[in-house]
PyMOL Python script that loads the backbone (N, CA, C, O; Angstrom):
from pymol import cmd

cmd.read_pdbstr("""\
ATOM      1  N   UNK A   1       0.827  -1.190  -0.014  1.00  0.00           N
ATOM      2  CA  UNK A   1      -0.014  -0.020  -0.010  1.00  0.00           C
ATOM      3  C   UNK A   1       0.888   1.198   0.007  1.00  0.00           C
ATOM      4  O   UNK A   1       2.038   1.141   0.444  1.00  0.00           O
ATOM      5  N   UNK A   2       0.343   2.291  -0.474  1.00  0.00           N
ATOM      6  CA  UNK A   2       1.075   3.563  -0.454  1.00  0.00           C
ATOM      7  C   UNK A   2       0.731   4.357   0.719  1.00  0.00           C
ATOM      8  O   UNK A   2      -0.433   4.402   1.118  1.00  0.00           O
ATOM      9  N   UNK A   3       1.730   5.019   1.324  1.00  0.00           N
ATOM     10  CA  UNK A   3       1.530   5.888   2.483  1.00  0.00           C
ATOM     11  C   UNK A   3       2.166   7.269   2.138  1.00  0.00           C
ATOM     12  O   UNK A   3       3.337   7.343   1.767  1.00  0.00           O
ATOM     13  N   UNK A   4       1.412   8.292   2.262  1.00  0.00           N
ATOM     14  CA  UNK A   4       1.856   9.621   1.913  1.00  0.00           C
ATOM     15  C   UNK A   4       1.987  10.494   3.164  1.00  0.00           C
ATOM     16  O   UNK A   4       1.210  10.373   4.111  1.00  0.00           O
ATOM     17  N   UNK A   5       2.989  11.373   3.141  1.00  0.00           N
ATOM     18  CA  UNK A   5       3.268  12.196   4.302  1.00  0.00           C
ATOM     19  C   UNK A   5       3.381  13.680   3.836  1.00  0.00           C
ATOM     20  O   UNK A   5       3.799  13.981   2.718  1.00  0.00           O
ATOM     21  N   UNK A   6       2.992  14.562   4.747  1.00  0.00           N
ATOM     22  CA  UNK A   6       3.093  16.007   4.436  1.00  0.00           C
ATOM     23  C   UNK A   6       3.750  16.797   5.582  1.00  0.00           C
ATOM     24  O   UNK A   6       3.793  16.332   6.721  1.00  0.00           O
ATOM     25  N   UNK A   7       4.225  17.912   5.284  1.00  0.00           N
ATOM     26  CA  UNK A   7       4.803  18.812   6.247  1.00  0.00           C
ATOM     27  C   UNK A   7       5.984  18.183   6.974  1.00  0.00           C
ATOM     28  O   UNK A   7       6.872  17.628   6.327  1.00  0.00           O
ATOM     29  N   UNK A   8       6.017  18.254   8.292  1.00  0.00           N
ATOM     30  CA  UNK A   8       7.121  17.796   9.128  1.00  0.00           C
ATOM     31  C   UNK A   8       7.248  16.298   8.997  1.00  0.00           C
ATOM     32  O   UNK A   8       8.359  15.792   9.158  1.00  0.00           O
ATOM     33  N   UNK A   9       6.187  15.540   8.714  1.00  0.00           N
ATOM     34  CA  UNK A   9       6.327  14.103   8.478  1.00  0.00           C
ATOM     35  C   UNK A   9       7.103  13.804   7.193  1.00  0.00           C
ATOM     36  O   UNK A   9       7.944  12.906   7.140  1.00  0.00           O
ATOM     37  N   UNK A  10       6.792  14.576   6.180  1.00  0.00           N
ATOM     38  CA  UNK A  10       7.586  14.353   4.890  1.00  0.00           C
ATOM     39  C   UNK A  10       8.999  14.735   5.094  1.00  0.00           C
ATOM     40  O   UNK A  10       9.864  14.141   4.451  1.00  0.00           O
ATOM     41  N   UNK A  11       9.314  15.664   5.923  1.00  0.00           N
ATOM     42  CA  UNK A  11      10.710  16.055   6.216  1.00  0.00           C
ATOM     43  C   UNK A  11      11.386  14.861   6.959  1.00  0.00           C
ATOM     44  O   UNK A  11      12.547  14.549   6.696  1.00  0.00           O
ATOM     45  N   UNK A  12      10.668  14.220   7.859  1.00  0.00           N
ATOM     46  CA  UNK A  12      11.287  13.175   8.712  1.00  0.00           C
ATOM     47  C   UNK A  12      11.379  11.847   7.960  1.00  0.00           C
ATOM     48  O   UNK A  12      12.366  11.124   8.094  1.00  0.00           O
ATOM     49  N   UNK A  13      10.345  11.524   7.162  1.00  0.00           N
ATOM     50  CA  UNK A  13      10.227  10.166   6.545  1.00  0.00           C
ATOM     51  C   UNK A  13      10.457  10.208   5.010  1.00  0.00           C
ATOM     52  O   UNK A  13      11.028   9.291   4.420  1.00  0.00           O
ATOM     53  N   UNK A  14       9.993  11.300   4.407  1.00  0.00           N
ATOM     54  CA  UNK A  14       9.952  11.368   2.979  1.00  0.00           C
ATOM     55  C   UNK A  14       8.507  11.541   2.572  1.00  0.00           C
ATOM     56  O   UNK A  14       7.611  11.294   3.379  1.00  0.00           O
ATOM     57  N   UNK A  15       8.252  11.961   1.336  1.00  0.00           N
ATOM     58  CA  UNK A  15       6.875  12.232   0.950  1.00  0.00           C
ATOM     59  C   UNK A  15       5.989  11.022   0.744  1.00  0.00           C
ATOM     60  O   UNK A  15       4.763  11.108   0.801  1.00  0.00           O
ATOM     61  N   UNK A  16       6.669   9.837   0.490  1.00  0.00           N
ATOM     62  CA  UNK A  16       5.892   8.652   0.193  1.00  0.00           C
ATOM     63  C   UNK A  16       6.659   7.343   0.450  1.00  0.00           C
ATOM     64  O   UNK A  16       7.858   7.226   0.193  1.00  0.00           O
ATOM     65  N   UNK A  17       5.908   6.382   0.965  1.00  0.00           N
ATOM     66  CA  UNK A  17       6.510   5.053   1.211  1.00  0.00           C
ATOM     67  C   UNK A  17       5.473   4.015   0.622  1.00  0.00           C
ATOM     68  O   UNK A  17       4.268   4.253   0.535  1.00  0.00           O
ATOM     69  N   UNK A  18       6.052   2.887   0.244  1.00  0.00           N
ATOM     70  CA  UNK A  18       5.190   1.704  -0.109  1.00  0.00           C
ATOM     71  C   UNK A  18       5.535   0.695   0.986  1.00  0.00           C
ATOM     72  O   UNK A  18       6.692   0.345   1.214  1.00  0.00           O
ATOM     73  N   UNK A  19       4.422   0.230   1.679  1.00  0.00           N
ATOM     74  CA  UNK A  19       4.577  -0.750   2.737  1.00  0.00           C
ATOM     75  C   UNK A  19       3.602  -1.871   2.634  1.00  0.00           C
ATOM     76  O   UNK A  19       2.538  -1.720   2.034  1.00  0.00           O
ATOM     77  N   UNK A  20       3.933  -2.975   3.194  1.00  0.00           N
ATOM     78  CA  UNK A  20       3.057  -4.142   3.231  1.00  0.00           C
ATOM     79  C   UNK A  20       2.367  -4.121   4.563  1.00  0.00           C
ATOM     80  O   UNK A  20       2.903  -4.685   5.517  1.00  0.00           O
ATOM     81  N   UNK A  21       1.216  -3.510   4.694  1.00  0.00           N
ATOM     82  CA  UNK A  21       0.508  -3.356   5.984  1.00  0.00           C
ATOM     83  C   UNK A  21      -0.934  -3.787   5.915  1.00  0.00           C
ATOM     84  O   UNK A  21      -1.729  -3.431   6.785  1.00  0.00           O
ATOM     85  N   UNK A  22      -1.294  -4.557   4.887  1.00  0.00           N
ATOM     86  CA  UNK A  22      -2.669  -5.001   4.751  1.00  0.00           C
ATOM     87  C   UNK A  22      -3.139  -5.774   6.022  1.00  0.00           C
ATOM     88  O   UNK A  22      -2.455  -6.657   6.539  1.00  0.00           O
ATOM     89  N   UNK A  23      -4.303  -5.394   6.466  1.00  0.00           N
ATOM     90  CA  UNK A  23      -4.820  -6.049   7.672  1.00  0.00           C
ATOM     91  C   UNK A  23      -4.424  -5.393   9.030  1.00  0.00           C
ATOM     92  O   UNK A  23      -4.884  -5.800  10.097  1.00  0.00           O
ATOM     93  N   UNK A  24      -3.542  -4.350   8.934  1.00  0.00           N
ATOM     94  CA  UNK A  24      -3.109  -3.641  10.084  1.00  0.00           C
ATOM     95  C   UNK A  24      -4.114  -2.539  10.384  1.00  0.00           C
ATOM     96  O   UNK A  24      -4.787  -2.041   9.481  1.00  0.00           O
ATOM     97  N   UNK A  25      -4.214  -2.165  11.639  1.00  0.00           N
ATOM     98  CA  UNK A  25      -4.994  -0.967  12.001  1.00  0.00           C
ATOM     99  C   UNK A  25      -4.111   0.264  11.722  1.00  0.00           C
ATOM    100  O   UNK A  25      -2.906   0.133  11.508  1.00  0.00           O
ATOM    101  N   UNK A  26      -4.687   1.387  11.728  1.00  0.00           N
ATOM    102  CA  UNK A  26      -3.941   2.660  11.600  1.00  0.00           C
ATOM    103  C   UNK A  26      -2.942   2.769  12.729  1.00  0.00           C
ATOM    104  O   UNK A  26      -1.800   3.175  12.515  1.00  0.00           O
ATOM    105  N   UNK A  27      -3.375   2.398  13.968  1.00  0.00           N
ATOM    106  CA  UNK A  27      -2.482   2.459  15.115  1.00  0.00           C
ATOM    107  C   UNK A  27      -1.280   1.558  14.944  1.00  0.00           C
ATOM    108  O   UNK A  27      -0.160   1.952  15.267  1.00  0.00           O
ATOM    109  N   UNK A  28      -1.493   0.344  14.437  1.00  0.00           N
ATOM    110  CA  UNK A  28      -0.379  -0.541  14.189  1.00  0.00           C
ATOM    111  C   UNK A  28       0.516  -0.003  13.084  1.00  0.00           C
ATOM    112  O   UNK A  28       1.735  -0.165  13.156  1.00  0.00           O
ATOM    113  N   UNK A  29      -0.038   0.617  12.089  1.00  0.00           N
ATOM    114  CA  UNK A  29       0.780   1.198  11.019  1.00  0.00           C
ATOM    115  C   UNK A  29       1.584   2.314  11.579  1.00  0.00           C
ATOM    116  O   UNK A  29       2.760   2.435  11.239  1.00  0.00           O
ATOM    117  N   UNK A  30       1.016   3.155  12.435  1.00  0.00           N
ATOM    118  CA  UNK A  30       1.736   4.282  13.073  1.00  0.00           C
ATOM    119  C   UNK A  30       2.921   3.720  13.852  1.00  0.00           C
ATOM    120  O   UNK A  30       4.038   4.221  13.724  1.00  0.00           O
ATOM    121  N   UNK A  31       2.685   2.671  14.669  1.00  0.00           N
ATOM    122  CA  UNK A  31       3.683   2.079  15.519  1.00  0.00           C
ATOM    123  C   UNK A  31       4.862   1.541  14.624  1.00  0.00           C
ATOM    124  O   UNK A  31       6.038   1.724  14.939  1.00  0.00           O
ATOM    125  N   UNK A  32       4.498   0.907  13.559  1.00  0.00           N
ATOM    126  CA  UNK A  32       5.539   0.392  12.648  1.00  0.00           C
ATOM    127  C   UNK A  32       6.340   1.465  11.976  1.00  0.00           C
ATOM    128  O   UNK A  32       7.552   1.328  11.811  1.00  0.00           O
ATOM    129  N   UNK A  33       5.689   2.529  11.584  1.00  0.00           N
ATOM    130  CA  UNK A  33       6.371   3.685  10.952  1.00  0.00           C
ATOM    131  C   UNK A  33       7.326   4.344  11.941  1.00  0.00           C
ATOM    132  O   UNK A  33       8.442   4.726  11.589  1.00  0.00           O
ATOM    133  N   UNK A  34       6.861   4.472  13.202  1.00  0.00           N
ATOM    134  CA  UNK A  34       7.697   5.079  14.238  1.00  0.00           C
ATOM    135  C   UNK A  34       8.910   4.248  14.501  1.00  0.00           C
ATOM    136  O   UNK A  34      10.019   4.766  14.627  1.00  0.00           O
ATOM    137  N   UNK A  35       8.696   2.903  14.589  1.00  0.00           N
ATOM    138  CA  UNK A  35       9.843   1.971  14.796  1.00  0.00           C
ATOM    139  C   UNK A  35      10.904   2.115  13.690  1.00  0.00           C
ATOM    140  O   UNK A  35      12.108   2.096  13.947  1.00  0.00           O
ATOM    141  N   UNK A  36      10.404   2.262  12.439  1.00  0.00           N
ATOM    142  CA  UNK A  36      11.345   2.348  11.326  1.00  0.00           C
ATOM    143  C   UNK A  36      11.891   3.735  11.104  1.00  0.00           C
ATOM    144  O   UNK A  36      12.932   3.871  10.461  1.00  0.00           O
ATOM    145  N   UNK A  37      11.246   4.772  11.601  1.00  0.00           N
ATOM    146  CA  UNK A  37      11.606   6.185  11.374  1.00  0.00           C
ATOM    147  C   UNK A  37      11.456   6.930  12.741  1.00  0.00           C
ATOM    148  O   UNK A  37      10.522   7.716  12.897  1.00  0.00           O
ATOM    149  N   UNK A  38      12.352   6.695  13.715  1.00  0.00           N
ATOM    150  CA  UNK A  38      12.182   7.273  15.019  1.00  0.00           C
ATOM    151  C   UNK A  38      12.154   8.800  15.057  1.00  0.00           C
ATOM    152  O   UNK A  38      11.633   9.381  16.009  1.00  0.00           O
ATOM    153  N   UNK A  39      12.704   9.454  14.041  1.00  0.00           N
ATOM    154  CA  UNK A  39      12.703  10.920  13.995  1.00  0.00           C
ATOM    155  C   UNK A  39      11.281  11.448  13.789  1.00  0.00           C
ATOM    156  O   UNK A  39      11.021  12.628  14.024  1.00  0.00           O
ATOM    157  N   UNK A  40      10.375  10.596  13.360  1.00  0.00           N
ATOM    158  CA  UNK A  40       8.971  10.992  13.088  1.00  0.00           C
ATOM    159  C   UNK A  40       8.123  10.785  14.340  1.00  0.00           C
ATOM    160  O   UNK A  40       6.934  11.103  14.316  1.00  0.00           O
ATOM    161  N   UNK A  41       8.684  10.267  15.430  1.00  0.00           N
ATOM    162  CA  UNK A  41       7.843   9.853  16.575  1.00  0.00           C
ATOM    163  C   UNK A  41       7.051  11.012  17.157  1.00  0.00           C
ATOM    164  O   UNK A  41       5.868  10.854  17.458  1.00  0.00           O
ATOM    165  N   UNK A  42       7.675  12.174  17.322  1.00  0.00           N
ATOM    166  CA  UNK A  42       6.940  13.331  17.940  1.00  0.00           C
ATOM    167  C   UNK A  42       5.681  13.668  17.138  1.00  0.00           C
ATOM    168  O   UNK A  42       4.595  13.829  17.693  1.00  0.00           O
ATOM    169  N   UNK A  43       5.858  13.772  15.814  1.00  0.00           N
ATOM    170  CA  UNK A  43       4.709  14.201  14.961  1.00  0.00           C
ATOM    171  C   UNK A  43       3.750  13.034  14.729  1.00  0.00           C
ATOM    172  O   UNK A  43       2.537  13.193  14.871  1.00  0.00           O
ATOM    173  N   UNK A  44       4.273  11.886  14.381  1.00  0.00           N
ATOM    174  CA  UNK A  44       3.402  10.766  14.036  1.00  0.00           C
ATOM    175  C   UNK A  44       2.724  10.187  15.220  1.00  0.00           C
ATOM    176  O   UNK A  44       1.585   9.726  15.141  1.00  0.00           O
ATOM    177  N   UNK A  45       3.420  10.205  16.330  1.00  0.00           N
ATOM    178  CA  UNK A  45       2.804   9.663  17.589  1.00  0.00           C
ATOM    179  C   UNK A  45       1.779  10.584  18.209  1.00  0.00           C
ATOM    180  O   UNK A  45       1.014  10.165  19.078  1.00  0.00           O
ATOM    181  N   UNK A  46       1.752  11.797  17.789  1.00  0.00           N
ATOM    182  CA  UNK A  46       0.833  12.796  18.334  1.00  0.00           C
ATOM    183  C   UNK A  46      -0.601  12.423  18.033  1.00  0.00           C
ATOM    184  O   UNK A  46      -0.891  11.972  16.924  1.00  0.00           O
ATOM    185  N   UNK A  47      -1.515  12.595  18.984  1.00  0.00           N
ATOM    186  CA  UNK A  47      -2.910  12.361  18.716  1.00  0.00           C
ATOM    187  C   UNK A  47      -3.510  13.467  17.848  1.00  0.00           C
ATOM    188  O   UNK A  47      -4.702  13.425  17.544  1.00  0.00           O
ATOM    189  N   UNK A  48      -2.713  14.447  17.449  1.00  0.00           N
ATOM    190  CA  UNK A  48      -3.222  15.481  16.554  1.00  0.00           C
ATOM    191  C   UNK A  48      -2.903  15.177  15.101  1.00  0.00           C
ATOM    192  O   UNK A  48      -3.391  15.890  14.224  1.00  0.00           O
ATOM    193  N   UNK A  49      -2.105  14.149  14.797  1.00  0.00           N
ATOM    194  CA  UNK A  49      -1.840  13.756  13.478  1.00  0.00           C
ATOM    195  C   UNK A  49      -2.960  12.820  13.029  1.00  0.00           C
ATOM    196  O   UNK A  49      -3.248  11.817  13.681  1.00  0.00           O
ATOM    197  N   UNK A  50      -3.593  13.174  11.886  1.00  0.00           N
ATOM    198  CA  UNK A  50      -4.742  12.388  11.437  1.00  0.00           C
ATOM    199  C   UNK A  50      -4.359  11.507  10.220  1.00  0.00           C
ATOM    200  O   UNK A  50      -3.486  11.849   9.422  1.00  0.00           O
ATOM    201  N   UNK A  51      -5.024  10.413  10.130  1.00  0.00           N
ATOM    202  CA  UNK A  51      -4.890   9.530   8.986  1.00  0.00           C
ATOM    203  C   UNK A  51      -6.140   9.683   8.096  1.00  0.00           C
ATOM    204  O   UNK A  51      -7.270   9.789   8.572  1.00  0.00           O
ATOM    205  N   UNK A  52      -5.887   9.688   6.845  1.00  0.00           N
ATOM    206  CA  UNK A  52      -6.967   9.930   5.853  1.00  0.00           C
ATOM    207  C   UNK A  52      -6.878   8.796   4.789  1.00  0.00           C
ATOM    208  O   UNK A  52      -5.800   8.418   4.330  1.00  0.00           O
ATOM    209  N   UNK A  53      -8.040   8.298   4.442  1.00  0.00           N
ATOM    210  CA  UNK A  53      -8.133   7.354   3.308  1.00  0.00           C
ATOM    211  C   UNK A  53      -9.312   7.774   2.439  1.00  0.00           C
ATOM    212  O   UNK A  53     -10.437   7.907   2.920  1.00  0.00           O
ATOM    213  N   UNK A  54      -9.041   7.979   1.161  1.00  0.00           N
ATOM    214  CA  UNK A  54     -10.137   8.341   0.225  1.00  0.00           C
ATOM    215  C   UNK A  54     -10.826   9.586   0.687  1.00  0.00           C
ATOM    216  O   UNK A  54     -12.056   9.635   0.690  1.00  0.00           O
ATOM    217  N   UNK A  55     -10.090  10.593   1.077  1.00  0.00           N
ATOM    218  CA  UNK A  55     -10.632  11.915   1.467  1.00  0.00           C
ATOM    219  C   UNK A  55     -11.468  11.811   2.731  1.00  0.00           C
ATOM    220  O   UNK A  55     -12.286  12.703   2.953  1.00  0.00           O
ATOM    221  N   UNK A  56     -11.338  10.842   3.542  1.00  0.00           N
ATOM    222  CA  UNK A  56     -12.043  10.736   4.822  1.00  0.00           C
ATOM    223  C   UNK A  56     -11.048  10.526   5.932  1.00  0.00           C
ATOM    224  O   UNK A  56     -10.105   9.751   5.775  1.00  0.00           O
ATOM    225  N   UNK A  57     -11.232  11.196   7.054  1.00  0.00           N
ATOM    226  CA  UNK A  57     -10.438  10.990   8.224  1.00  0.00           C
ATOM    227  C   UNK A  57     -10.837   9.641   8.810  1.00  0.00           C
ATOM    228  O   UNK A  57     -12.031   9.369   8.941  1.00  0.00           O
ATOM    229  N   UNK A  58      -9.884   8.793   9.163  1.00  0.00           N
ATOM    230  CA  UNK A  58     -10.183   7.489   9.741  1.00  0.00           C
ATOM    231  C   UNK A  58      -9.554   7.413  11.166  1.00  0.00           C
ATOM    232  O   UNK A  58      -8.545   8.070  11.422  1.00  0.00           O
ATOM    233  N   UNK A  59     -10.107   6.668  12.027  1.00  0.00           N
ATOM    234  CA  UNK A  59      -9.648   6.508  13.360  1.00  0.00           C
ATOM    235  C   UNK A  59      -8.511   5.431  13.474  1.00  0.00           C
ATOM    236  O   UNK A  59      -8.307   4.659  12.536  1.00  0.00           O
ATOM    237  N   UNK A  60      -7.816   5.388  14.561  1.00  0.00           N
ATOM    238  CA  UNK A  60      -6.735   4.475  14.779  1.00  0.00           C
ATOM    239  C   UNK A  60      -7.181   3.020  14.725  1.00  0.00           C
ATOM    240  O   UNK A  60      -6.367   2.161  14.389  1.00  0.00           O
ATOM    241  N   UNK A  61      -8.394   2.712  15.029  1.00  0.00           N
ATOM    242  CA  UNK A  61      -8.866   1.311  14.965  1.00  0.00           C
ATOM    243  C   UNK A  61      -9.239   0.838  13.520  1.00  0.00           C
ATOM    244  O   UNK A  61      -9.480  -0.346  13.286  1.00  0.00           O
ATOM    245  N   UNK A  62      -9.275   1.789  12.587  1.00  0.00           N
ATOM    246  CA  UNK A  62      -9.594   1.456  11.181  1.00  0.00           C
ATOM    247  C   UNK A  62      -8.536   0.462  10.629  1.00  0.00           C
ATOM    248  O   UNK A  62      -7.331   0.671  10.771  1.00  0.00           O
ATOM    249  N   UNK A  63      -9.040  -0.643   9.984  1.00  0.00           N
ATOM    250  CA  UNK A  63      -8.140  -1.629   9.424  1.00  0.00           C
ATOM    251  C   UNK A  63      -7.922  -1.262   7.929  1.00  0.00           C
ATOM    252  O   UNK A  63      -8.883  -1.020   7.198  1.00  0.00           O
ATOM    253  N   UNK A  64      -6.703  -1.229   7.513  1.00  0.00           N
ATOM    254  CA  UNK A  64      -6.392  -0.803   6.130  1.00  0.00           C
ATOM    255  C   UNK A  64      -6.306  -2.007   5.206  1.00  0.00           C
ATOM    256  O   UNK A  64      -5.981  -3.119   5.621  1.00  0.00           O
ATOM    257  N   UNK A  65      -6.605  -1.750   3.951  1.00  0.00           N
ATOM    258  CA  UNK A  65      -6.589  -2.750   2.932  1.00  0.00           C
ATOM    259  C   UNK A  65      -5.334  -2.500   1.999  1.00  0.00           C
ATOM    260  O   UNK A  65      -4.786  -1.399   1.947  1.00  0.00           O
ATOM    261  N   UNK A  66      -4.939  -3.535   1.307  1.00  0.00           N
ATOM    262  CA  UNK A  66      -3.746  -3.385   0.490  1.00  0.00           C
ATOM    263  C   UNK A  66      -3.947  -2.404  -0.655  1.00  0.00           C
ATOM    264  O   UNK A  66      -2.963  -1.936  -1.229  1.00  0.00           O
ATOM    265  N   UNK A  67      -5.160  -2.083  -1.001  1.00  0.00           N
ATOM    266  CA  UNK A  67      -5.396  -1.119  -2.127  1.00  0.00           C
ATOM    267  C   UNK A  67      -5.587   0.332  -1.613  1.00  0.00           C
ATOM    268  O   UNK A  67      -5.763   1.263  -2.398  1.00  0.00           O
ATOM    269  N   UNK A  68      -5.546   0.490  -0.268  1.00  0.00           N
ATOM    270  CA  UNK A  68      -5.736   1.845   0.292  1.00  0.00           C
ATOM    271  C   UNK A  68      -4.471   2.715   0.066  1.00  0.00           C
ATOM    272  O   UNK A  68      -3.347   2.221  -0.020  1.00  0.00           O
ATOM    273  N   UNK A  69      -4.714   3.968  -0.019  1.00  0.00           N
ATOM    274  CA  UNK A  69      -3.642   4.994   0.026  1.00  0.00           C
ATOM    275  C   UNK A  69      -3.897   5.735   1.320  1.00  0.00           C
ATOM    276  O   UNK A  69      -4.902   6.435   1.437  1.00  0.00           O
ATOM    277  N   UNK A  70      -3.008   5.600   2.300  1.00  0.00           N
ATOM    278  CA  UNK A  70      -3.132   6.282   3.589  1.00  0.00           C
ATOM    279  C   UNK A  70      -2.259   7.538   3.542  1.00  0.00           C
ATOM    280  O   UNK A  70      -1.079   7.530   3.192  1.00  0.00           O
ATOM    281  N   UNK A  71      -2.951   8.624   3.931  1.00  0.00           N
ATOM    282  CA  UNK A  71      -2.246   9.913   4.054  1.00  0.00           C
ATOM    283  C   UNK A  71      -2.209  10.325   5.540  1.00  0.00           C
ATOM    284  O   UNK A  71      -3.233  10.310   6.222  1.00  0.00           O
ATOM    285  N   UNK A  72      -1.055  10.680   6.007  1.00  0.00           N
ATOM    286  CA  UNK A  72      -0.934  11.175   7.394  1.00  0.00           C
ATOM    287  C   UNK A  72      -0.758  12.686   7.340  1.00  0.00           C
ATOM    288  O   UNK A  72       0.188  13.200   6.743  1.00  0.00           O
ATOM    289  N   UNK A  73      -1.704  13.389   7.986  1.00  0.00           N
ATOM    290  CA  UNK A  73      -1.737  14.839   7.988  1.00  0.00           C
ATOM    291  C   UNK A  73      -1.322  15.339   9.351  1.00  0.00           C
ATOM    292  O   UNK A  73      -2.035  15.155  10.338  1.00  0.00           O
ATOM    293  N   UNK A  74      -0.135  15.988   9.403  1.00  0.00           N
ATOM    294  CA  UNK A  74       0.370  16.514  10.706  1.00  0.00           C
ATOM    295  C   UNK A  74      -0.353  17.722  11.112  1.00  0.00           C
ATOM    296  O   UNK A  74      -1.004  18.340  10.269  1.00  0.00           O
ATOM    297  N   UNK A  75      -0.295  18.116  12.347  1.00  0.00           N
ATOM    298  CA  UNK A  75      -0.818  19.350  12.797  1.00  0.00           C
ATOM    299  C   UNK A  75      -0.348  20.563  11.994  1.00  0.00           C
ATOM    300  O   UNK A  75       0.818  20.601  11.600  1.00  0.00           O
ATOM    301  N   UNK A  76      -1.162  21.507  11.747  1.00  0.00           N
ATOM    302  CA  UNK A  76      -0.764  22.674  10.978  1.00  0.00           C
ATOM    303  C   UNK A  76      -0.931  23.910  11.831  1.00  0.00           C
ATOM    304  O   UNK A  76      -1.941  24.045  12.522  1.00  0.00           O
ATOM    305  N   UNK A  77       0.025  24.812  11.803  1.00  0.00           N
ATOM    306  CA  UNK A  77      -0.112  26.054  12.520  1.00  0.00           C
ATOM    307  C   UNK A  77      -0.004  27.182  11.499  1.00  0.00           C
ATOM    308  O   UNK A  77       0.590  27.005  10.435  1.00  0.00           O
ATOM    309  N   UNK A  78      -0.533  28.253  11.795  1.00  0.00           N
ATOM    310  CA  UNK A  78      -0.450  29.413  10.879  1.00  0.00           C
ATOM    311  C   UNK A  78      -0.837  30.682  11.569  1.00  0.00           C
ATOM    312  O   UNK A  78      -1.086  30.713  12.774  1.00  0.00           O
ATOM    313  N   UNK A  79      -0.882  31.711  10.799  1.00  0.00           N
ATOM    314  CA  UNK A  79      -1.163  32.969  11.442  1.00  0.00           C
ATOM    315  C   UNK A  79      -2.013  33.885  10.636  1.00  0.00           C
ATOM    316  O   UNK A  79      -2.321  34.991  11.080  1.00  0.00           O
TER     317      UNK A  79
END
""", "prot")
cmd.dss("prot")
cmd.show_as("cartoon", "prot")
cmd.util.cbc("prot")
cmd.orient("prot")
């Protein structure tokens, strides 16, 4: 499956990864990504970072399919 990152997550991990995570929950995917990319722990482990599939925000218990594209949206600040 394809996983996309934006903002500080893209800086820490890169803009895109392909992972074999079919059958994992979003929480399990987060844990796996943090284990493989510890520099992303602060942003990815935050409860403010949202996962999105097909233009819909999904919760951590959502189970992903191999055809999904998961996007992680970090917190945004502005002025």
